[in-house]
N, C-alpha and C positions, 0 to 999 in steps of 0.2 A: 339368306345372309352370305355375302361373298367372303371368301377366305382372304386373309391378309397375305401380301407377298411375303415369302420366306416364313410362313407360319410354322412349318416343320422345324426350322432352325430356332425360332423363338421358343417353341415348346421344349426343344432339347436344352436350350440355355436355361429356362425356368426350372426344368427338372434337375439340372445339374446344381443350380443354386439351392433348390429345396433339399437335395440329398447331401449338401455340404461338400461337394467336389468343387473346391474353389479354383484349382488350376484348369479344370476342364470348362467350368463356367466362364472364366476370364478369356480363355481361348475362343469359345463360342461367341462370346459377346464381342470380342474384337473382330471376329469374321463378320458378324451382323453389322457392326458399326462401320467397317470398312466398306461394306457393299452398299450402304445406304447414305453415308455422309462422305463428301469430298473433303480432302484435307485443305484447310485454309492456309494459304500462302500470303505473305505480305507482298504488297506491290513491289515491282522491280525498283531498286534504288532507294527503298524506304530508309534503310539503316544509314545510308551515305547522306540523305537529305537531313535526317535528324541529326547526325553528327556535325554536319556543316552548319545547321542552324545553331546549335549549342556553341560551336567555336566562334561564329560570327557575333554572338551576343556580347556586348561589352561587360566586362567584370568590373564592378565597383571596387576600387582600391582606396580606402579611406585615408590611409597614411600617405598617399601621394599628393593630397591636396595641400596647398600652400597654408591654409589657415590651421590645419592640424599640426603641421610642422612648427608654425609660429607660436601656437598654443604650448606645445611640448618645450620649445626653446624658452618661452617666457616662464613657465613653471620651474624648469630646471635652473634658470637664472635667478628666480626669486628664492629658491631653496638654497642655492650656492651662496647668494648674497647674505641671507639670514644666518647661514652657518659661519660665513666670514666675519660678519660683523658682531655676532653674539659672543659675549665674554665666556671664558672657559668655565667660570664658576656657574654660569647659567646652564651651560651644557651639562655640567656634572649634575647640577640639581635636577635637570630634565631626565637625565639617565636614572637617577636615584628614584625620582617620582614614578618613573615608568615601572621600575622594579617593584616599588611599593604598590602600585596599582595592580600588577600582575599577582603579587602575593595575596592581595586582598580579594581579588577574583578567585584564586585557587582556594582560599579559605571559605569563600561563599559556596563554591561548588562543593567542597567537602561537607560543609554544614548542611546543604541540601540533601546530599546523599545519605548523610547520617539520619536526617528526618525521615527520608524514604525508607531506610532500614528499620528505624524505630516503628514506623507505621506498619510495615510488613510483619514485624515481630509481634506487634500488639494483635494484629488480625490472626496471625498463626497461633498465639497463645490462647486467644478467645476460642478459636476453632478447637484447639486441644482440650480446653476445659469443657466445651459443649460436648465433644465426642466422649470424653470420660463420663460425663453425666448421662448421656445416652446409654453408654456401656453398663453403667451401674443400674439404670432403670430397666434395661432389657434383660439383665442377668438376675433381676430380683424375682421373687415369687409373683404370681399373677395378681394378688390383691394389691400389692405395691404398684404394679404396672397400671392397673386400673385407677388407682388413686392419682398417679402421675398424669394419666390421660384426662382424668376428670379436672385436675388443676389447670391443664393446659387449655381445655375447653372453657373453663371458667375465666381465664385470663383473656382468651380471645373474645368471649362474650362481653366482658367488662370493657374492653377496648372498642368494641363495636358500639356498645351502648353509649360510651362517652362521645364517640364521633357523631352518633345520631342526635344526642342532646346538644352538642355544640352546633350542629347544623340547624336545629330548631331555634336556638337562641339568636342566631344571626339574623339581622333584619334583611328583608328581601327587597 
């Protein structure tokens, strides 16, 4: 078997890695890599050609087209005409209805958050009741603990039997 070129340097590098000497291992690997791999340089003028290609590409400017300006002018004219022609009482009722809609939206948000808090409170209190029951059962004498475990197994068996019977009654 022919030895690899720079086999001694490879062995020293692997030994440094295995011993945990990171700085020495990095230095040895850099020496091996520099002797085997040439540095890849970009071709001459590559950055200049890329920059020139990017600058030569036309940039789309959507607001400079005539139809966008015409549409903007038409929409502003329509809004201005509607505001100029509308009676002040209609504008006042429009403002009041906007305030009413915002207050209705805020009340809806508050009601939803209240429901979320109520749901979280129900789950929290159920968990508290369950944990207090578990604490009572676990602190009881062994006979009461065995009775509680027997009741839990009976409840689970009852549920499983109901599910099996329900599955048999269903037509296939």
